[in-house]
PDB file of N, CA, C and O in Angstrom:
ATOM      1  N   MET A   1      65.218 101.086 104.007  1.00  0.00           N
ATOM      2  CA  MET A   1      66.162 100.615 102.899  1.00  0.00           C
ATOM      3  C   MET A   1      67.345 100.864 103.162  1.00  0.00           C
ATOM      4  O   MET A   1      68.076  99.949 102.784  1.00  0.00           O
ATOM      5  N   LEU A   2      67.932 101.782 103.693  1.00  0.00           N
ATOM      6  CA  LEU A   2      69.456 102.049 103.843  1.00  0.00           C
ATOM      7  C   LEU A   2      69.957 100.841 104.751  1.00  0.00           C
ATOM      8  O   LEU A   2      71.044 100.334 104.472  1.00  0.00           O
ATOM      9  N   GLY A   3      69.361 100.451 105.616  1.00  0.00           N
ATOM     10  CA  GLY A   3      69.809  99.322 106.564  1.00  0.00           C
ATOM     11  C   GLY A   3      70.085  98.077 105.587  1.00  0.00           C
ATOM     12  O   GLY A   3      71.083  97.376 105.751  1.00  0.00           O
ATOM     13  N   VAL A   4      69.083  97.816 104.486  1.00  0.00           N
ATOM     14  CA  VAL A   4      69.203  96.518 103.861  1.00  0.00           C
ATOM     15  C   VAL A   4      70.394  96.683 102.785  1.00  0.00           C
ATOM     16  O   VAL A   4      71.035  95.725 102.353  1.00  0.00           O
ATOM     17  N   SER A   5      70.571  97.816 102.470  1.00  0.00           N
ATOM     18  CA  SER A   5      71.986  97.939 101.583  1.00  0.00           C
ATOM     19  C   SER A   5      73.164  97.848 102.409  1.00  0.00           C
ATOM     20  O   SER A   5      74.218  97.438 101.922  1.00  0.00           O
ATOM     21  N   GLY A   6      73.078  98.199 103.633  1.00  0.00           N
ATOM     22  CA  GLY A   6      74.261  98.026 104.448  1.00  0.00           C
ATOM     23  C   GLY A   6      74.419  96.835 105.178  1.00  0.00           C
ATOM     24  O   GLY A   6      75.448  96.671 105.832  1.00  0.00           O
ATOM     25  N   LEU A   7      73.563  96.011 105.153  1.00  0.00           N
ATOM     26  CA  LEU A   7      73.621  94.618 105.767  1.00  0.00           C
ATOM     27  C   LEU A   7      74.956  93.900 105.162  1.00  0.00           C
ATOM     28  O   LEU A   7      75.789  93.515 105.982  1.00  0.00           O
ATOM     29  N   PRO A   8      75.200  93.704 103.806  1.00  0.00           N
ATOM     30  CA  PRO A   8      76.187  93.005 103.128  1.00  0.00           C
ATOM     31  C   PRO A   8      77.455  93.530 103.576  1.00  0.00           C
ATOM     32  O   PRO A   8      78.329  92.683 103.760  1.00  0.00           O
ATOM     33  N   ALA A   9      77.814  94.993 103.840  1.00  0.00           N
ATOM     34  CA  ALA A   9      78.913  95.350 104.128  1.00  0.00           C
ATOM     35  C   ALA A   9      79.262  95.066 105.553  1.00  0.00           C
ATOM     36  O   ALA A   9      80.444  94.838 105.811  1.00  0.00           O
ATOM     37  N   ILE A  10      78.470  95.055 106.402  1.00  0.00           N
ATOM     38  CA  ILE A  10      78.412  94.580 107.954  1.00  0.00           C
ATOM     39  C   ILE A  10      78.909  92.964 108.029  1.00  0.00           C
ATOM     40  O   ILE A  10      79.834  92.573 108.742  1.00  0.00           O
ATOM     41  N   ILE A  11      78.196  92.219 107.252  1.00  0.00           N
ATOM     42  CA  ILE A  11      78.391  90.774 107.168  1.00  0.00           C
ATOM     43  C   ILE A  11      79.961  90.655 106.358  1.00  0.00           C
ATOM     44  O   ILE A  11      80.650  89.703 106.727  1.00  0.00           O
ATOM     45  N   GLN A  12      80.390  91.322 105.575  1.00  0.00           N
ATOM     46  CA  GLN A  12      81.612  91.248 104.951  1.00  0.00           C
ATOM     47  C   GLN A  12      82.750  91.792 105.837  1.00  0.00           C
ATOM     48  O   GLN A  12      83.848  91.237 105.852  1.00  0.00           O
ATOM     49  N   PHE A  13      82.464  92.925 106.603  1.00  0.00           N
ATOM     50  CA  PHE A  13      83.374  93.261 107.689  1.00  0.00           C
ATOM     51  C   PHE A  13      83.642  92.077 108.566  1.00  0.00           C
ATOM     52  O   PHE A  13      84.790  91.651 108.693  1.00  0.00           O
ATOM     53  N   PHE A  14      82.509  91.474 109.238  1.00  0.00           N
ATOM     54  CA  PHE A  14      82.933  90.536 110.328  1.00  0.00           C
ATOM     55  C   PHE A  14      83.491  89.432 109.807  1.00  0.00           C
ATOM     56  O   PHE A  14      84.360  88.858 110.462  1.00  0.00           O
ATOM     57  N   LEU A  15      83.132  88.982 108.655  1.00  0.00           N
ATOM     58  CA  LEU A  15      83.665  87.715 108.108  1.00  0.00           C
ATOM     59  C   LEU A  15      85.236  87.930 107.671  1.00  0.00           C
ATOM     60  O   LEU A  15      86.058  87.028 107.839  1.00  0.00           O
ATOM     61  N   MET A  16      85.589  89.219 107.088  1.00  0.00           N
ATOM     62  CA  MET A  16      87.031  89.799 107.015  1.00  0.00           C
ATOM     63  C   MET A  16      87.916  89.576 108.468  1.00  0.00           C
ATOM     64  O   MET A  16      89.119  89.314 108.483  1.00  0.00           O
ATOM     65  N   LEU A  17      87.354  89.682 109.264  1.00  0.00           N
ATOM     66  CA  LEU A  17      88.306  89.482 110.739  1.00  0.00           C
ATOM     67  C   LEU A  17      88.838  88.020 110.742  1.00  0.00           C
ATOM     68  O   LEU A  17      89.871  87.763 111.360  1.00  0.00           O
ATOM     69  N   PHE A  18      88.240  87.174 110.147  1.00  0.00           N
ATOM     70  CA  PHE A  18      88.774  85.738 110.103  1.00  0.00           C
ATOM     71  C   PHE A  18      89.882  85.249 109.113  1.00  0.00           C
ATOM     72  O   PHE A  18      90.499  84.185 109.152  1.00  0.00           O
ATOM     73  N   LEU A  19      90.008  86.430 108.080  1.00  0.00           N
ATOM     74  CA  LEU A  19      90.759  86.044 107.033  1.00  0.00           C
ATOM     75  C   LEU A  19      92.262  85.887 107.492  1.00  0.00           C
ATOM     76  O   LEU A  19      92.583  86.712 108.347  1.00  0.00           O
ATOM     77  N   PRO A  20      93.168  85.079 107.140  1.00  0.00           N
ATOM     78  CA  PRO A  20      94.577  85.302 107.376  1.00  0.00           C
ATOM     79  C   PRO A  20      95.485  86.379 106.769  1.00  0.00           C
ATOM     80  O   PRO A  20      95.126  86.867 105.698  1.00  0.00           O
ATOM     81  N   GLU A  21      96.499  86.754 107.275  1.00  0.00           N
ATOM     82  CA  GLU A  21      97.195  87.645 106.506  1.00  0.00           C
ATOM     83  C   GLU A  21      97.910  87.158 105.420  1.00  0.00           C
ATOM     84  O   GLU A  21      98.156  85.962 105.261  1.00  0.00           O
ATOM     85  N   SER A  22      98.301  88.178 104.559  1.00  0.00           N
ATOM     86  CA  SER A  22      98.977  87.796 103.403  1.00  0.00           C
ATOM     87  C   SER A  22     100.067  87.008 103.388  1.00  0.00           C
ATOM     88  O   SER A  22     100.813  87.495 104.237  1.00  0.00           O
ATOM     89  N   PRO A  23     100.615  86.014 102.879  1.00  0.00           N
ATOM     90  CA  PRO A  23     101.827  85.490 102.861  1.00  0.00           C
ATOM     91  C   PRO A  23     103.194  86.503 102.577  1.00  0.00           C
ATOM     92  O   PRO A  23     104.294  86.524 103.130  1.00  0.00           O
ATOM     93  N   CYS A  24     102.691  87.223 101.606  1.00  0.00           N
ATOM     94  CA  CYS A  24     103.606  88.334 101.198  1.00  0.00           C
ATOM     95  C   CYS A  24     104.004  89.200 102.403  1.00  0.00           C
ATOM     96  O   CYS A  24     105.201  89.311 102.671  1.00  0.00           O
ATOM     97  N   TRP A  25     103.140  89.775 103.090  1.00  0.00           N
ATOM     98  CA  TRP A  25     103.098  90.696 104.155  1.00  0.00           C
ATOM     99  C   TRP A  25     103.759  89.843 105.285  1.00  0.00           C
ATOM    100  O   TRP A  25     104.540  90.443 106.024  1.00  0.00           O
ATOM    101  N   LEU A  26     103.559  88.642 105.484  1.00  0.00           N
ATOM    102  CA  LEU A  26     104.226  87.956 106.735  1.00  0.00           C
ATOM    103  C   LEU A  26     105.447  87.795 106.329  1.00  0.00           C
ATOM    104  O   LEU A  26     106.270  87.773 107.244  1.00  0.00           O
ATOM    105  N   TYR A  27     105.969  87.639 104.973  1.00  0.00           N
ATOM    106  CA  TYR A  27     107.344  87.221 104.712  1.00  0.00           C
ATOM    107  C   TYR A  27     108.242  88.626 104.752  1.00  0.00           C
ATOM    108  O   TYR A  27     109.452  88.682 104.967  1.00  0.00           O
ATOM    109  N   MET A  28     107.361  89.731 104.497  1.00  0.00           N
ATOM    110  CA  MET A  28     108.106  90.880 104.520  1.00  0.00           C
ATOM    111  C   MET A  28     108.551  91.264 105.985  1.00  0.00           C
ATOM    112  O   MET A  28     109.578  91.885 106.259  1.00  0.00           O
ATOM    113  N   LYS A  29     107.640  90.808 106.858  1.00  0.00           N
ATOM    114  CA  LYS A  29     107.479  91.112 108.435  1.00  0.00           C
ATOM    115  C   LYS A  29     108.573  89.989 108.888  1.00  0.00           C
ATOM    116  O   LYS A  29     108.633  89.914 110.115  1.00  0.00           O
ATOM    117  N   LYS A  30     109.325  89.225 108.304  1.00  0.00           N
ATOM    118  CA  LYS A  30     110.177  88.253 108.862  1.00  0.00           C
ATOM    119  C   LYS A  30     109.426  87.157 109.661  1.00  0.00           C
ATOM    120  O   LYS A  30     110.034  86.568 110.555  1.00  0.00           O
ATOM    121  N   GLU A  31     108.165  86.862 109.391  1.00  0.00           N
ATOM    122  CA  GLU A  31     107.511  85.632 110.255  1.00  0.00           C
ATOM    123  C   GLU A  31     107.350  84.423 109.229  1.00  0.00           C
ATOM    124  O   GLU A  31     106.269  84.178 108.694  1.00  0.00           O
ATOM    125  N   LYS A  32     108.360  83.783 109.025  1.00  0.00           N
ATOM    126  CA  LYS A  32     108.520  82.543 108.294  1.00  0.00           C
ATOM    127  C   LYS A  32     107.366  81.486 108.498  1.00  0.00           C
ATOM    128  O   LYS A  32     106.589  81.032 107.658  1.00  0.00           O
ATOM    129  N   SER A  33     107.473  81.208 109.913  1.00  0.00           N
ATOM    130  CA  SER A  33     106.516  80.122 110.443  1.00  0.00           C
ATOM    131  C   SER A  33     105.311  80.557 110.254  1.00  0.00           C
ATOM    132  O   SER A  33     104.509  79.634 110.109  1.00  0.00           O
ATOM    133  N   ASP A  34     104.795  81.756 110.190  1.00  0.00           N
ATOM    134  CA  ASP A  34     103.457  82.070 109.866  1.00  0.00           C
ATOM    135  C   ASP A  34     103.178  81.775 108.438  1.00  0.00           C
ATOM    136  O   ASP A  34     102.220  81.103 108.054  1.00  0.00           O
ATOM    137  N   VAL A  35     104.091  82.328 107.664  1.00  0.00           N
ATOM    138  CA  VAL A  35     103.959  82.126 106.135  1.00  0.00           C
ATOM    139  C   VAL A  35     103.642  80.601 105.651  1.00  0.00           C
ATOM    140  O   VAL A  35     102.795  80.278 104.819  1.00  0.00           O
ATOM    141  N   ILE A  36     104.482  79.779 106.335  1.00  0.00           N
ATOM    142  CA  ILE A  36     104.462  78.192 106.074  1.00  0.00           C
ATOM    143  C   ILE A  36     103.044  77.824 106.427  1.00  0.00           C
ATOM    144  O   ILE A  36     102.394  77.061 105.712  1.00  0.00           O
ATOM    145  N   VAL A  37     102.448  78.489 107.785  1.00  0.00           N
ATOM    146  CA  VAL A  37     101.242  77.763 108.021  1.00  0.00           C
ATOM    147  C   VAL A  37     100.184  78.241 107.138  1.00  0.00           C
ATOM    148  O   VAL A  37      99.338  77.403 106.827  1.00  0.00           O
ATOM    149  N   VAL A  38     100.043  79.631 106.588  1.00  0.00           N
ATOM    150  CA  VAL A  38      99.180  79.932 105.754  1.00  0.00           C
ATOM    151  C   VAL A  38      99.146  79.341 104.417  1.00  0.00           C
ATOM    152  O   VAL A  38      98.122  78.979 103.838  1.00  0.00           O
ATOM    153  N   LEU A  39     100.669  79.252 103.847  1.00  0.00           N
ATOM    154  CA  LEU A  39     100.600  78.604 102.554  1.00  0.00           C
ATOM    155  C   LEU A  39     100.193  77.280 102.657  1.00  0.00           C
ATOM    156  O   LEU A  39      99.428  76.867 101.785  1.00  0.00           O
ATOM    157  N   SER A  40     100.617  76.387 103.713  1.00  0.00           N
ATOM    158  CA  SER A  40     100.112  75.084 103.816  1.00  0.00           C
ATOM    159  C   SER A  40      98.657  74.657 103.810  1.00  0.00           C
ATOM    160  O   SER A  40      98.348  73.466 103.786  1.00  0.00           O
ATOM    161  N   LYS A  41      97.819  75.579 103.830  1.00  0.00           N
ATOM    162  CA  LYS A  41      96.451  75.757 103.799  1.00  0.00           C
ATOM    163  C   LYS A  41      96.106  75.730 102.401  1.00  0.00           C
ATOM    164  O   LYS A  41      95.116  75.069 102.088  1.00  0.00           O
ATOM    165  N   ILE A  42      96.731  76.315 101.541  1.00  0.00           N
ATOM    166  CA  ILE A  42      96.656  76.481 100.188  1.00  0.00           C
ATOM    167  C   ILE A  42      97.255  75.198  99.250  1.00  0.00           C
ATOM    168  O   ILE A  42      96.576  74.428  98.570  1.00  0.00           O
ATOM    169  N   TYR A  43      98.676  75.199  99.411  1.00  0.00           N
ATOM    170  CA  TYR A  43      99.260  74.190  98.623  1.00  0.00           C
ATOM    171  C   TYR A  43      99.770  72.868  99.209  1.00  0.00           C
ATOM    172  O   TYR A  43     100.111  72.867 100.392  1.00  0.00           O
ATOM    173  N   ASP A  44      99.847  71.797  98.521  1.00  0.00           N
ATOM    174  CA  ASP A  44     100.382  70.685  99.029  1.00  0.00           C
ATOM    175  C   ASP A  44     101.814  70.807  99.460  1.00  0.00           C
ATOM    176  O   ASP A  44     102.562  71.639  98.946  1.00  0.00           O
ATOM    177  N   PRO A  45     102.229  69.917 100.475  1.00  0.00           N
ATOM    178  CA  PRO A  45     103.645  69.862 101.042  1.00  0.00           C
ATOM    179  C   PRO A  45     104.749  70.032  99.769  1.00  0.00           C
ATOM    180  O   PRO A  45     105.673  70.844  99.828  1.00  0.00           O
ATOM    181  N   PHE A  46     104.513  69.134  98.598  1.00  0.00           N
ATOM    182  CA  PHE A  46     105.556  69.193  97.543  1.00  0.00           C
ATOM    183  C   PHE A  46     105.779  70.448  96.782  1.00  0.00           C
ATOM    184  O   PHE A  46     106.817  70.803  96.223  1.00  0.00           O
ATOM    185  N   ARG A  47     104.501  71.136  96.858  1.00  0.00           N
ATOM    186  CA  ARG A  47     104.715  72.648  96.110  1.00  0.00           C
ATOM    187  C   ARG A  47     105.066  73.673  97.139  1.00  0.00           C
ATOM    188  O   ARG A  47     105.547  74.719  96.703  1.00  0.00           O
ATOM    189  N   LEU A  48     104.917  73.560  98.361  1.00  0.00           N
ATOM    190  CA  LEU A  48     104.878  74.471  99.462  1.00  0.00           C
ATOM    191  C   LEU A  48     106.291  75.140  99.354  1.00  0.00           C
ATOM    192  O   LEU A  48     106.360  76.369  99.387  1.00  0.00           O
ATOM    193  N   GLU A  49     107.450  74.356  99.222  1.00  0.00           N
ATOM    194  CA  GLU A  49     108.693  75.030  99.243  1.00  0.00           C
ATOM    195  C   GLU A  49     109.036  75.814  97.852  1.00  0.00           C
ATOM    196  O   GLU A  49     109.849  76.739  97.825  1.00  0.00           O
ATOM    197  N   ASP A  50     108.463  75.435  96.912  1.00  0.00           N
ATOM    198  CA  ASP A  50     108.671  76.197  95.707  1.00  0.00           C
ATOM    199  C   ASP A  50     107.748  77.535  95.751  1.00  0.00           C
ATOM    200  O   ASP A  50     108.187  78.520  95.157  1.00  0.00           O
ATOM    201  N   GLU A  51     106.766  77.611  96.274  1.00  0.00           N
ATOM    202  CA  GLU A  51     106.149  78.683  96.628  1.00  0.00           C
ATOM    203  C   GLU A  51     106.610  79.679  97.364  1.00  0.00           C
ATOM    204  O   GLU A  51     106.389  80.845  97.037  1.00  0.00           O
ATOM    205  N   ILE A  52     107.377  79.328  98.557  1.00  0.00           N
ATOM    206  CA  ILE A  52     107.997  80.067  99.549  1.00  0.00           C
ATOM    207  C   ILE A  52     109.297  80.527  98.622  1.00  0.00           C
ATOM    208  O   ILE A  52     109.560  81.723  98.747  1.00  0.00           O
ATOM    209  N   ASP A  53     110.104  79.831  97.770  1.00  0.00           N
ATOM    210  CA  ASP A  53     111.184  80.207  97.036  1.00  0.00           C
ATOM    211  C   ASP A  53     110.591  81.334  95.944  1.00  0.00           C
ATOM    212  O   ASP A  53     111.325  82.291  95.698  1.00  0.00           O
ATOM    213  N   GLN A  54     109.578  81.270  95.430  1.00  0.00           N
ATOM    214  CA  GLN A  54     109.028  82.238  94.440  1.00  0.00           C
ATOM    215  C   GLN A  54     108.695  83.514  95.303  1.00  0.00           C
ATOM    216  O   GLN A  54     108.876  84.638  94.836  1.00  0.00           O
ATOM    217  N   LEU A  55     108.237  83.326  96.489  1.00  0.00           N
ATOM    218  CA  LEU A  55     107.786  84.660  97.217  1.00  0.00           C
ATOM    219  C   LEU A  55     109.064  85.508  97.384  1.00  0.00           C
ATOM    220  O   LEU A  55     109.151  86.708  97.123  1.00  0.00           O
ATOM    221  N   ALA A  56     110.185  84.592  97.925  1.00  0.00           N
ATOM    222  CA  ALA A  56     111.277  85.162  98.313  1.00  0.00           C
ATOM    223  C   ALA A  56     112.031  85.917  97.246  1.00  0.00           C
ATOM    224  O   ALA A  56     112.716  86.906  97.507  1.00  0.00           O
ATOM    225  N   THR A  57     111.876  85.394  95.976  1.00  0.00           N
ATOM    226  CA  THR A  57     112.624  85.996  94.681  1.00  0.00           C
ATOM    227  C   THR A  57     111.762  87.199  94.410  1.00  0.00           C
ATOM    228  O   THR A  57     112.345  88.255  94.164  1.00  0.00           O
ATOM    229  N   ALA A  58     110.439  87.171  94.424  1.00  0.00           N
ATOM    230  CA  ALA A  58     109.486  88.315  94.138  1.00  0.00           C
ATOM    231  C   ALA A  58     109.946  89.512  95.080  1.00  0.00           C
ATOM    232  O   ALA A  58     110.271  90.630  94.683  1.00  0.00           O
ATOM    233  N   LEU A  59     109.916  89.101  96.323  1.00  0.00           N
ATOM    234  CA  LEU A  59     110.198  90.376  97.163  1.00  0.00           C
ATOM    235  C   LEU A  59     111.699  90.824  97.012  1.00  0.00           C
ATOM    236  O   LEU A  59     112.005  92.000  97.206  1.00  0.00           O
ATOM    237  N   GLU A  60     112.438  90.075  96.736  1.00  0.00           N
ATOM    238  CA  GLU A  60     113.950  90.467  96.604  1.00  0.00           C
ATOM    239  C   GLU A  60     113.936  91.257  95.367  1.00  0.00           C
ATOM    240  O   GLU A  60     114.733  92.195  95.375  1.00  0.00           O
ATOM    241  N   GLU A  61     113.236  91.114  94.314  1.00  0.00           N
ATOM    242  CA  GLU A  61     113.267  91.670  93.193  1.00  0.00           C
ATOM    243  C   GLU A  61     112.662  93.047  93.135  1.00  0.00           C
ATOM    244  O   GLU A  61     113.026  93.987  92.430  1.00  0.00           O
ATOM    245  N   GLU A  62     111.571  92.993  94.091  1.00  0.00           N
ATOM    246  CA  GLU A  62     110.844  94.336  94.115  1.00  0.00           C
ATOM    247  C   GLU A  62     111.848  95.208  95.186  1.00  0.00           C
ATOM    248  O   GLU A  62     111.938  96.424  95.018  1.00  0.00           O
ATOM    249  N   GLY A  63     112.416  94.706  96.023  1.00  0.00           N
ATOM    250  CA  GLY A  63     113.404  95.325  96.903  1.00  0.00           C
ATOM    251  C   GLY A  63     114.492  96.150  95.907  1.00  0.00           C
ATOM    252  O   GLY A  63     114.770  97.342  96.031  1.00  0.00           O
ATOM    253  N   HIS A  64     114.944  95.395  95.069  1.00  0.00           N
ATOM    254  CA  HIS A  64     115.982  96.117  94.189  1.00  0.00           C
ATOM    255  C   HIS A  64     115.254  97.090  93.136  1.00  0.00           C
ATOM    256  O   HIS A  64     115.999  97.894  92.576  1.00  0.00           O
ATOM    257  N   ARG A  65     114.148  97.113  92.862  1.00  0.00           N
ATOM    258  CA  ARG A  65     113.527  98.014  91.867  1.00  0.00           C
ATOM    259  C   ARG A  65     113.273  99.412  92.966  1.00  0.00           C
ATOM    260  O   ARG A  65     113.487 100.580  92.641  1.00  0.00           O
ATOM    261  N   LYS A  66     112.916  99.087  93.923  1.00  0.00           N
ATOM    262  CA  LYS A  66     112.692 100.368  95.058  1.00  0.00           C
ATOM    263  C   LYS A  66     113.919 101.302  95.318  1.00  0.00           C
ATOM    264  O   LYS A  66     113.841 102.506  95.566  1.00  0.00           O
ATOM    265  N   THR A  67     115.218 100.465  95.212  1.00  0.00           N
ATOM    266  CA  THR A  67     116.212 101.335  95.449  1.00  0.00           C
ATOM    267  C   THR A  67     116.758 101.713  93.989  1.00  0.00           C
ATOM    268  O   THR A  67     117.691 102.507  93.866  1.00  0.00           O
TER     269      THR A  67
END
């Protein structure tokens, strides 16, 4: 019984290894080229630049709140 309940957790663990990093985390680490690659999988090219600008603005505002 214990093995049956642990099976979904094991499957989830291995599938999570293939997930890309968060665009927010990548942007904070100054890896803009990786941010563009990840966001281009989600958004079309016309909206991509807007999303990057919104991400930069949100992180800048968060940085001002921390200080």
